[in-house]
N, C-alpha and C positions, 0 to 999 in steps of 0.2 A: 504493500500500500504506499502510495506517495503522499507526503504531507507537505503542504505549502503554508508557511506561517506568514501572517500579515504583521505590519508594524505595530508596536506596542499600543499606541493610542488610536489605532484605526477604529472608526465608528461603523456600527451596523444598524440598519433600520429599514424604514419603508416610507412611502409618500402617499399623499392624497391631495385632492383639491376640493374647495368648498362646494361649487355647484354640483360636483359629481357625487358627493356623499351627504351633504347637509340636509337637503330637502326643504321645500317650501320657500325657495328663493323667489325674488321678483326682480329680474334684470332683463337685459336685451335678449338673452337666450330663452328665458321662459316665455317672453312675448312671442318670439319667433316659433318656438316649439308648438304653441297653441294657435298660431295664426291659421286662418282658413286656407291660405295658399300652401302652407307647409303640410297641413293635413290632407289636402287634395293631392299634393305631390306624392305623399306616401301611399295613398290609396291607389293611385295610378301604377305605382311600383309593386302593388300587391302586398303591402305591408300593413300591419296593424298600428295605427297612429299611437295607440296607448303605450306601445313599447318604446316610443320615442319622445315621451313627455316626462321630464325628470320627476315631477310630483314630489313625493316624500323621500325619494332616493333611498338612502340607507338610514335616514332619520338620525344622522350623526350629530346634528345640531343639539339634539336632546340626549344622545347616547354616547357622547365622546368619552365619558369616564369609563364606560364599558369597553369601548374600543381600545382605549389606552391601557386598560387592565390586560387585554389580550396582547398588545404590543409588549408589555412588560413580561407577561408570561412566556412570550417567544424570545426573550433575552435581547430585545432591541434597546439600544441606548441613544438613538436619535430618531426624530420623526419630522418629516417635512409636511406642512399643511399650508393652505392658502386662506387669506382673509378676504371675505366677500365685500368688495367695495360698495355694492348696492345696499348692503345692510348698514355700513358705516355712514354713508352719505346718501340716504334715499332721495333727498331733494337737494338741488344745487345749493351748496353753502350751508346746509343744515346737517350737523353731525349728531348721531344718535348715541348718547352716552351709555344707554342700556346695552346696545349691541356691542359697543367697544368693551364694556365690562364682560360681555360673553367671551370675547377673545382673550381678555386678561385671565379669565377663569380657565380657558383652554390651555394657555401657557402654564398656568400654575398647576393644572392637573398633570401635565407632562413633567414638569419639574419635580413634583411630589413623588413621581414614580422613578425618578432618576433618569429621565429621558430628555435629551437636549432638544429644544424646539428649533427648527429651521423654518422661517416664515417667508412664504411667497406672498408678495403684495398684489400681484395681478396674475390671474390664470384664466384667461380667455373671455371673462364676462365683464360687462360694463353696466353701470347704472343706467336706467332708461333715459333720464334727463341728459346724460352725457352722450348716449347713442344718438339722441334726437338732435344734438348739436353737431353731429357728424363724427363723433368718436375721435379716433386718432387721425382722421383726415383734417380735423379742425386745427388751425394754426395755434389756437390757445389750449390745445389738449395737454401740452406739457405743463401749463400753469395749473390746470385742474388736477392733474395726476399728482403733481408735486405737493399741492395743498393737502390732498388726502394722505400722502406718504408722511408728511410732516405731522399730521394729527395722530396717525397710528404709531409712528415711531416714538413720539413724545410720551405715549401711554405705555409703551413696552420696552423702552430703552434699557431699563434696569433688569429686564427679564429675558431678553433675546440677544444673542450674539451673532447669529447668522441670518442674513437677509438676502432674499432673492427679489429683485424688482419686477422682472418679467419672466414668464414662462413661455418659451418658444415663440418669440415675436414674429419670426418669418413664417412659421406654420400658420399663425393667426392671419397675418397679412395675406398669405397665399390663399388660404381657405376661404377667407371672407371677401377679399377684394380682387383676386385673380381668377381662381377656379370657380367662385360663386357657390360653394357647397355649404357655407356657414353664413349666418346673418352678418351683414345685411345683403348677402348674395349679389355682390357686384362682380363684374368681369372686366377689369380694366387694369392693365399692367402698371400704368402710370399711377393709378390710385394705390395699388399695392406697394409700389416703391415709395410713395409719399408717406403712407402709413408706417412703413418700416423706418424711414428716416425720422419721422416724428417720434417713434418709440425709442430710437437711439438717443435723440435729444432729451426725451423724458427720462430715460435711464440716467444720463449724465447729471441732469438737474436733481433727480431723486438721490443719486449717490452723494452729491454735494450737500443736500439737505440733511440726509442721515448723518454725515460727517459733522455738519454744523451742530446738530443736536447733541452729538457726543463731544462737541468742542474740540474737534481735531482738524477741521478744514475751513479755510477762509478763502473764498473764491477771488481770484484776480479780477481786476476791472474788465478786462477783455479775455475771452476764452475762445481760442481758434477752433476748438473741437465743435463748439456750438454753431459754428459756421460751416461745419462739415469737413474741416481740415484737421489732420492728426496733430496733436500737440504733445508737450512734455507731461511728466507726472504732476499730479496736483501739488500745489505749494502748501507748505506747512502741514503736510500729512505725515504723521509719525508711523513709519512703516514697521517699526518693531512692536507696535501695539496690536495685540490679537484679541482684545476683549470684544471686538465686533468686526464683522467683515461683510462686505456687500458684493454681490455678483448677479449674474443672469443665468438662467437655465436654457440652454440651446439644444435642440435635437439635432444630432449629426448622424446621418446614415453613411455607412461606408460606400463609396462610389464605385460602381462597376460599369464598364463600357460594353455596349453591345453594338458592334458595327465594324466597319473596315479598319485595317491597320493604319491606313493613311490618315483617317480622321482622328484616330487615337493619338498618333504621333503629333498631330497638329495642336494638341493641348486642350481638346474639348473637356476631358476629365478634370484637368487643373482649373480651367475656367469655371466649370460647374461647382467645383469644390470651393473656390474662392467666393463665388456669388452666393451660394446657398449655405455652406457650412461655416466659412471663416469670416464672412463679411462683417458680421456684428462684432466679433472679437476685435478685428483690426481697427474698427472705427471707435471702439470704446475701451481699448486695453488699459490706458492710464487710469480708467475709472472702474476697474475691476480688482477686487482684492482676491477673488478666486474665480475659477471657471466651473460652472455647473454643466455637466454633460448628460444629456438624455440620449440613450442609445438603444435601438430596437432591431434594426433590420438593414437591408441593402437598398441603396438608391440606384436605379438603372437608367442609363442613357439610351435613347432610341428604342426603348421597349424590348420585349423578348426576354429570353433566359440566357444566362451565361453557361459555360461549360464546367462550372464548379461541380465536382462529383457528389452524388448522394446528398444533394441539398434538401434539408427538411423544410417544411412549411408549417407555420402556425395557422391552422385553417380558419379560425374565427376572425382573423384580420387579414388573411391571405398574405402574411408577411413571411418572407424567407428567413430562416435562422442561420446567421453567420457569426458565430461567436468571436472568431478571430478578428472580425471587423472592429471590435471595440479596442483591440490592441493598436490597429492602424490609426484609429482616431486619436487615441491617447498619445501616440508617438508624434502625431501632427501637432497636438495641443501642447505638448511638452516644450516646444520651442518658445512659447510665450512666457515661460518661467513664472507661472502662477500655480498656486495650489489648485488641485482639481477634486471636485466631488462628483461621484456618479450619482446625479440627482434623480435619475429615473433609469430603470432597466427592468423589463418584465415581458411576460408572455400571456396572451389570452388562451386559456386552456381549461375548459370546464371539466374535462376528464381528469385533470391533474396528473396525466401520464408523462407529459413532457417538461413540466415546470422545474422539477429538481435538476434534471439534466441541463436544462437551459441555464439555471442559476450557476451550477457548478462549472460549466464550460466557460461562461462569461467571467466568473471569478478567477479561473485559472489565468485567462489572458490579462485580467486586471493585475493579478499577482506578477505576471511576467512583465507587465509595464512598469511596475514598481521596481523590479530588479534591474530594468533597463533605464532607470533614472526618473521616471515620472513621479511627481509629488502628489500622490492620491491620498486624500484624507478619510474617505468613507464611501460606503455603498448603501444606497437606498433603493430597495426593490419597489417597483410599481406593480401592484398597489397593495396596501394593507388589506383593503376590502374590495370585493366586487363592487362596481360602481356604474354610474351612468356615463357611457362612453360617447358623449357628444352626439354627432350626427348618426352614429351607429347604434344608438339606443342602449338597451339593456342586454343585448345578446352576448357581447364579448365578456368573458370572465377572467379578469386579470388578478383577482384577489388571492393573497395567501389565505384569506378567510372568505369562505363562501357566504353569501347573503341570500336568504329567502325573501324576495321582495314583497310577498304577501304577509308573512308573519314577522319579518325583520329579524328573524333568528340568525345568529352568527354561527358558523361552523368552521373550525380550524381544519384546513386541508392537511393531508399527510406531508406534502412538500414543505409546508410551513414549519412542521416540527423538525424536519431535517435541516432546514435553514436555521432554525433556532439553535441547533447544535453548533453550527458554524459561528453564529453570533456569540455563543458562550465561550467557545474555545479559541476564537480569533484565528482559526486556521481551517484550511480546506483539506479534506481527506478524499483521495481518489483511488479507487481499486485499480 
């Protein structure tokens, strides 16, 4: 048996997001889910609209203590969750103290169980008022988002040390403004590009605001990055301070090319990699204390399949499983010389027959990356619970813990118990 030991302070946990597990939210997604156009679209596709309305989800808004008890039982010592902006600021400029207290209680619940909170400030959903103003198309979106960030950080600064401003901004911009699959269902490449650039600006401003709250950052009068030009590292930032760190979670899929050798040599793969995977990092690097990597599958150029042998597929999402790809991504990110968190990595597998193998194979390549010099701080499996998987509804089952959506009963899957052994021993054992 081979044993692969991880660094002494390596963190083990899982991740969730508010809209996918809380239930009873009211944001731009819930309005879209229940819109006549969306329901009609699903009916035309032969799907039951009820499976695509988030509703009560996992009711984790009321059951978070139960969920964190499970995380503790599974030997997890870090948990990533998101705060629902629409709860905090349901109307423009009006902040709800009761809802803010709810998230204070969520953080306390984690801390009481010895689980470190990693807080995501935005995970795909927007307040209705913000969406009606154009969302991140609006030139003032950065101001609105930063105001919200300031409010939340001010309430949690003594309790939270790890902050993620945005989850997968390019996935959102592409799904909502380029491919038209998510609300507001636009199909305009220029809109998508504008949204992504506004989110870059919003991240930079949010980063500064968080640093200001911790009294570690004072913005220079002019900031070239906010004009879209790379600049130097923030001034007056104490890089040796590790009490709080701010980053972004970006999904990066390993790029495989399907096409002729001439096109491959011409740099198509490298161009795609820079535009899709690395663009956000390169634009915001001075304003990242760490990199959050979400890794799931392969990105293919020009369609079709590659000649990779015996390629497995996670059928529920039709995603190919390529565990070595996480190594390639980590080696690419290593050059940025920032700490890295595996902020999401998981498989939709209702049978639970592939999940443990998926976890172990990816962990091996993460371990290999550490041996080859990558500074990786922890691994968060997606997801702790089965959840509402956005436009795919309730069919995909990503959870270490299964959820019966009728009774809301939680059931720990066998793979979760095996992952718990890894979390406890801080090592991977492979036969």
